[in-house]
Steps between C-alpha positions, in 0.01 A plus 500: 500500500356735766158652448520492122321214332720237337507551122406216267555440130270263311628314194222368273447329166122491463162610629623631836235329714759440772623859467144628561457266795829605662426868445162459670664312790757781541217755500350310797840504674545121464797519434594851604685580177449678170560400139708773337597335168358251253722341234346284225686256276237557230343813352122531474408268787206588722728514803638827362145640485450393860823673600384821330161481671675448834724801435819291509781591256573216257760402244534226236829309470499242222767232511559521125609861536805399706815317386505248787334393823744696715418837341126417492507414871710803593255734325223379733702549816636837387138621484442359848807672641391835352160460668647393835324163484524279809339183359427375150180296447481271198127484426450271202841606360614238250865590450799368690720775644848502647462637852779747592667474838329811638157344432567154652206405723310802370333344194184295559311276259166325533456159342164321457605169661655368818869528422734319466238296310387620157757774455776575253528614141174470305299453819274802498127573465288209383806277449528478878132418560498240217800326661336502845182346357690244292679385818162460677610715789245559778646841589653800329560861596755775451846595620665837556878468488816704465644494148844386404638443153292186436126467432289439813800412709572745785420471870129462578340781702133398514256245361123463491318177412171405342336169405492351152135402455347213298405632158756782508644624171794740459266801502313408817820406683672821382210708635519331842879537516474867400271568796786374720755708308299814575558436870847345483701786351378771740549256792857421389586868467350580839716226654814642338426859587432413863849346517644821354358714779759606759473338842 
């Protein structure tokens, strides 16, 4: 990739907290990359306002506007190809996509649990933290992994851990896990980008 910074796309579905965090990390050079595209699965979410404030071009692609999953997925990756995107970051993106061959091992997701535990369809947001608490786990955390065509399934790149404390509820556990997420995604990208460097 030479002297040019690797180009990232961020796919979002909500408030864009993780988008903001990753943009700030990139501004510090950790990782040394830049976000060049934001795609939201929903119109009107605050993540689109964040993208505008950050000066990042954004687009909305709603699943219901496409005849099938293949065309919906392809629309996302067509945008990425046009922008010369090197890696796609799923930051609170709640849709399953079919990953095309040219983006294998180039699409990263962050999940608010220690995969392979507490992953899969329906396991997102507070559903994850409720399940962790119901199982009386002593530890939780987050996982950054490559995406394949199943929810929360691809090869793990990086994990960070945190304790589950007595008296935790889904909100308090979610807040503690999110503090780890803020570190985990930039760390995972830095690891990947170091491997990409020649020599």
